FIDO-211636 format. One line per field, with one value per residue (C-alpha): residue number from 1; x, y, z. Coordinates in steps of 0.001 Angstrom, whole numbers, plus 500000, padded with zeros to 6 digits. Each point is the difference from the previous one (the first is absolute). Layout:
! residues N
roke	(NUM, ...);
u	(X, ...);
v	(Y, ...);
w	(Z, ...);
//
This chain:
! residues 349
roke	(1, 2, 3, 4, 5, 6, 7, 8, 9, 10, 11, 12, 13, 14, 15, 16, 17, 18, 19, 20, 21, 22, 23, 24, 25, 26, 27, 28, 29, 30, 31, 32, 33, 34, 35, 36, 37, 38, 39, 40, 41, 42, 43, 44, 45, 46, 47, 48, 49, 50, 51, 52, 53, 54, 55, 56, 57, 58, 59, 60, 61, 62, 63, 64, 65, 66, 67, 68, 69, 70, 71, 72, 73, 74, 75, 76, 77, 78, 79, 80, 81, 82, 83, 84, 85, 86, 87, 88, 89, 90, 91, 92, 93, 94, 95, 96, 97, 98, 99, 100, 101, 102, 103, 104, 105, 106, 107, 108, 109, 110, 111, 112, 113, 114, 115, 116, 117, 118, 119, 120, 121, 122, 123, 124, 125, 126, 127, 128, 129, 130, 131, 132, 133, 134, 135, 136, 137, 138, 139, 140, 141, 142, 143, 144, 145, 146, 147, 148, 149, 150, 151, 152, 153, 154, 155, 156, 157, 158, 159, 160, 161, 162, 163, 164, 165, 166, 167, 168, 169, 170, 171, 172, 173, 174, 175, 176, 177, 178, 179, 180, 181, 182, 183, 184, 185, 186, 187, 188, 189, 190, 191, 192, 193, 194, 195, 196, 197, 198, 199, 200, 201, 202, 203, 204, 205, 206, 207, 208, 209, 210, 211, 212, 213, 214, 215, 216, 217, 218, 219, 220, 221, 222, 223, 224, 225, 226, 227, 228, 229, 230, 231, 232, 233, 234, 235, 236, 237, 238, 239, 240, 241, 242, 243, 244, 245, 246, 247, 248, 249, 250, 251, 252, 253, 254, 255, 256, 257, 258, 259, 260, 261, 262, 263, 264, 265, 266, 267, 268, 269, 270, 271, 272, 273, 274, 275, 276, 277, 278, 279, 280, 281, 282, 283, 284, 285, 286, 287, 288, 289, 290, 291, 292, 293, 294, 295, 296, 297, 298, 299, 300, 301, 302, 303, 304, 305, 306, 307, 308, 309, 310, 311, 312, 313, 314, 315, 316, 317, 318, 319, 320, 321, 322, 323, 324, 325, 326, 327, 328, 329, 330, 331, 332, 333, 334, 335, 336, 337, 338, 339, 340, 341, 342, 343, 344, 345, 346, 347, 348, 349);
u	(188498, 503103, 503659, 500630, 496888, 497827, 496259, 498695, 496583, 501458, 502504, 497243, 497946, 502983, 500618, 496403, 499647, 502737, 499176, 501333, 498116, 502026, 502640, 499748, 501351, 502510, 498191, 499813, 503548, 501516, 498183, 501297, 503481, 500152, 499299, 502500, 502805, 499430, 500402, 503335, 499051, 501681, 497118, 499788, 497256, 499928, 498888, 496343, 499843, 500248, 501745, 502703, 501453, 503007, 501516, 503316, 501483, 501511, 497626, 497241, 498169, 496567, 497219, 496844, 497558, 496758, 498526, 499605, 497498, 496215, 497267, 498765, 499284, 501391, 498189, 498785, 497943, 498669, 496748, 498910, 497985, 503062, 499128, 502925, 499880, 502311, 502019, 500779, 503442, 499734, 496838, 497574, 496398, 497618, 497261, 501958, 500362, 496647, 500029, 503631, 502365, 503057, 503132, 501810, 503724, 500787, 503189, 498511, 498978, 497079, 496436, 497102, 496834, 496985, 499078, 496660, 497208, 496345, 497816, 498136, 496736, 500625, 501218, 497922, 499502, 502625, 502499, 499547, 500793, 503061, 503460, 501583, 502763, 503139, 499974, 496639, 500980, 501542, 501542, 498237, 502639, 497554, 502125, 499314, 500757, 502765, 501791, 499705, 501487, 502875, 500816, 499278, 501997, 499448, 501946, 499837, 499637, 496875, 499630, 497348, 499992, 501695, 497444, 501721, 497928, 500638, 496860, 500892, 503083, 502636, 497441, 500256, 498216, 501789, 500891, 503265, 500256, 500919, 502910, 500945, 499270, 502848, 502174, 499239, 501087, 503319, 500648, 499428, 502457, 502453, 499872, 501114, 502639, 501639, 501761, 500437, 502844, 498146, 502753, 497967, 500252, 496503, 497930, 496685, 498189, 497049, 498965, 498373, 497348, 498715, 496473, 501252, 501253, 502579, 502511, 502088, 500638, 501249, 502599, 501067, 500541, 502099, 502087, 500584, 500567, 497770, 500411, 497168, 496956, 496895, 497182, 497686, 496619, 496306, 497507, 496217, 498401, 496991, 498420, 497254, 496721, 501790, 502260, 499578, 502502, 500462, 500811, 502306, 500824, 501854, 498744, 500857, 501937, 500754, 503635, 502141, 499464, 502770, 499577, 500826, 499802, 501418, 500866, 502184, 503228, 498961, 502902, 499531, 496288, 500729, 502690, 497470, 497578, 502765, 500951, 496415, 499724, 503364, 498956, 496404, 498361, 496563, 500035, 497699, 500719, 499010, 500513, 502329, 499166, 501763, 499809, 499483, 499086, 502829, 503495, 501432, 498633, 502395, 502903, 500242, 500647, 502886, 503393, 500423, 497091, 499441, 498907, 496726, 497690, 496885, 498547, 496652, 497778, 496234, 498069, 496305, 498556, 503201, 500350, 497343, 500317, 499529, 502023, 500012, 503035, 501669, 503154, 500416, 500285, 502775, 501831, 499802, 501334, 502966, 500840, 499968, 502072, 502674, 500190, 500141, 503018, 501694, 499453, 501173, 499094, 499085, 503675, 500945, 497972);
v	(668756, 497862, 501074, 499447, 501968, 496966, 500410, 496469, 500765, 501253, 497148, 497394, 501700, 499640, 496379, 498882, 501957, 497974, 496959, 496929, 496793, 496978, 499246, 503574, 502049, 502082, 503363, 499636, 498689, 502888, 502581, 498441, 499586, 503720, 500869, 497508, 501017, 503647, 499040, 498271, 496315, 497211, 498753, 496839, 497993, 496214, 497811, 499888, 503782, 500545, 503217, 499625, 503012, 499397, 501783, 498110, 499351, 497480, 497614, 497630, 500340, 501411, 500286, 502121, 499159, 501430, 499000, 502464, 498044, 500089, 497655, 500431, 498155, 499342, 500041, 496513, 500641, 502799, 499197, 501193, 502862, 501382, 498863, 498826, 496927, 499373, 497499, 500793, 500713, 499415, 499877, 502069, 499935, 500102, 501504, 503270, 500337, 500836, 503714, 500388, 502264, 498091, 500888, 497774, 500606, 499567, 500564, 503332, 501174, 499633, 499398, 500642, 497945, 498885, 496468, 499188, 497785, 499449, 502788, 498882, 500896, 497186, 497372, 497003, 499363, 497209, 502287, 502691, 497532, 498553, 501552, 500970, 497836, 501682, 498011, 501557, 503598, 502277, 503438, 502536, 502412, 502079, 499493, 498516, 496233, 500543, 502469, 497708, 497118, 502233, 501406, 497165, 496770, 496736, 500147, 503778, 500764, 501610, 501987, 501967, 503679, 502063, 501985, 501105, 501744, 501237, 499027, 501276, 501169, 497603, 497451, 499386, 497962, 498670, 496987, 498248, 501045, 496310, 500498, 503578, 500825, 497618, 501674, 503369, 498574, 498778, 503352, 501760, 497547, 500652, 503719, 499404, 497295, 501793, 502153, 497410, 497754, 496807, 497409, 497799, 498925, 501283, 499292, 501679, 497821, 501115, 496604, 499008, 497352, 499530, 499579, 497168, 497880, 502030, 499549, 503168, 499944, 496422, 500724, 503292, 498309, 497322, 502605, 501956, 496975, 501595, 498907, 502074, 501312, 502019, 500290, 503003, 499183, 500617, 498030, 499940, 502601, 498611, 503288, 500120, 498096, 497931, 498131, 499321, 500604, 496286, 499387, 503010, 501477, 503147, 503522, 502676, 502893, 498124, 499472, 497493, 496298, 497741, 496294, 497375, 496240, 496875, 501586, 502713, 500075, 500568, 502310, 502119, 500417, 501020, 502421, 501650, 500372, 501466, 502439, 501222, 500527, 501764, 502666, 500255, 498539, 498472, 496443, 497024, 496269, 497341, 496237, 498459, 496304, 497686, 502637, 503766, 500427, 502538, 500120, 498798, 496494, 499665, 501931, 497981, 496773, 501284, 498256, 498710, 502103, 503650, 501409, 501639, 502754, 501631, 503484, 500559, 502991, 499725, 500172, 500034, 498488, 498252, 499102, 502453, 503197, 502055, 498614, 502176, 500477, 502406, 501985, 500361, 496224, 500023, 502832, 498091, 496859, 501951, 501426, 496618, 498402, 502692, 499421, 496234, 500487, 502390, 497967, 496605, 498238, 496999, 499647, 498931, 496801);
w	(881674, 500716, 500319, 496290, 499086, 499363, 500295, 500756, 498501, 496719, 499939, 500427, 497284, 497651, 500977, 499521, 496765, 498350, 497864, 501787, 499238, 501134, 497384, 498637, 502920, 498024, 500361, 503802, 500170, 498054, 502098, 503238, 498491, 499270, 503633, 501397, 497641, 500916, 503662, 499319, 500150, 498070, 497849, 497883, 498309, 499961, 497101, 501060, 500340, 503749, 501032, 502656, 501832, 502250, 502969, 500298, 503383, 502355, 501677, 498903, 496688, 500869, 497436, 500165, 497209, 498601, 496653, 497147, 497941, 500002, 498851, 496461, 496791, 496540, 496676, 499081, 496885, 497775, 498201, 496573, 501518, 501787, 503527, 502139, 502249, 502944, 502045, 503670, 501439, 503734, 502098, 497931, 501267, 496993, 502206, 500122, 496225, 498326, 499255, 501128, 498077, 498784, 498053, 497523, 499582, 496318, 498031, 498919, 503471, 502387, 498811, 502383, 499964, 502001, 501045, 498423, 501260, 499152, 501529, 503106, 498214, 497517, 502468, 500909, 503707, 500094, 498241, 502641, 502791, 498296, 500346, 496663, 498596, 498692, 496790, 499095, 500782, 497386, 499551, 497801, 498653, 497965, 496882, 496615, 499846, 497455, 502281, 503021, 498010, 498881, 503434, 502464, 500067, 501836, 503277, 500449, 503745, 501460, 503231, 501850, 499052, 502750, 502006, 503202, 502685, 503517, 501907, 503454, 501845, 498754, 498730, 496274, 497314, 496933, 497966, 500912, 503648, 500169, 500191, 499080, 503654, 500784, 497359, 501598, 503363, 498580, 498345, 503326, 501582, 497160, 500651, 503599, 499475, 497074, 502612, 502759, 501156, 500813, 500182, 497637, 496397, 499188, 496897, 499198, 497463, 497898, 498725, 496722, 499356, 503533, 498670, 497765, 502888, 501977, 497185, 500138, 503735, 499783, 497330, 501620, 503378, 498316, 498153, 503222, 502222, 502617, 503604, 501472, 498107, 500799, 497469, 499882, 498471, 500583, 502067, 500164, 502251, 501846, 501029, 497343, 499522, 497326, 502454, 503684, 502769, 500638, 496340, 499615, 503426, 498885, 499355, 497479, 501531, 503235, 499063, 498106, 500621, 501281, 499327, 502621, 499651, 498424, 496647, 501578, 502007, 503611, 500862, 496883, 500770, 503586, 498838, 497675, 502922, 502181, 497228, 499675, 503754, 500165, 497483, 501188, 496909, 500537, 498669, 499588, 500081, 497511, 500009, 497434, 499734, 497587, 497241, 499878, 496319, 499577, 498515, 503307, 499341, 497064, 501517, 503221, 498055, 497859, 500295, 503570, 501270, 500903, 503356, 499085, 501226, 498602, 500387, 498319, 499263, 500496, 496722, 499174, 496798, 498904, 496304, 498823, 497920, 503192, 502885, 503119, 502250, 502401, 499393, 503769, 500341, 497393, 501768, 503285, 498315, 498630, 503425, 501707, 497222, 500250, 503765, 499411, 497732, 502396, 503172, 498682, 503255, 497865, 498978, 503512, 499835);
//
């Protein structure tokens, strides 16, 4: 339990349970807004739907950003039998969908359904070997065709049904840990800095539409005029049979991941490492080549350029209905980010 009475596990359960497909983040946004307003932050929303909380002060404009949105789908077509066909929003893997429980957000509320596919007993050998294609998958709502046609409209957003589980001590499984783990981290930072005198003009950004091409972070950084920015996102954990250590050399529960390389400001990266060491947080390193695949790729190119850093949280089974992450990694990331803001050694360069 934190100083403000936050239980990180319960908070993450709430965050992941909210509907937040890219472009439809309003439920997540309003939940986070309520917390930040209660803690005394200035809170605004930009035109694309990103939430921006400010701690005003003298000094450079510093932006911490995590994205609120999650992958999902929208309704493409409803056939005469009442089955619903889909178009992806973000990097949806069709292999994860057969048999999955999905929810459609309609004007009348949420509808739950199941993704249907031909039973394996009736598949030909070539069908068994072939990965399903999203355009051939459908949602079975268990309703009469007339009712489906009345309640479901083309363009309605679709998400995985929330099914949050604690697997081990601090290890959780859920949809949307990409990037509600990052949102949890920023909220833990917010709890600390709400009472601090940092000597910075600080902005905590919960960005929209990251899964659609890093859109919300770009417009938020432009609105703020950020000079320094650190993104908090997830990265692939390579400690399972699915990925090897050479392909993804970070481990779940071994601490937050600090990126170093061409895509990041060298002094910011080193300051993040120093902050982790100063507060005794275990950390891991990851290479950032020409691109990181996170909001920071868009943010660092805004206006005349932004000095950029990246802290990531190890995640297993990214972009599936059951991603697996560690709350302890998020707590460690929050601690090092607070120290980074307090120390400000990077300002002297």
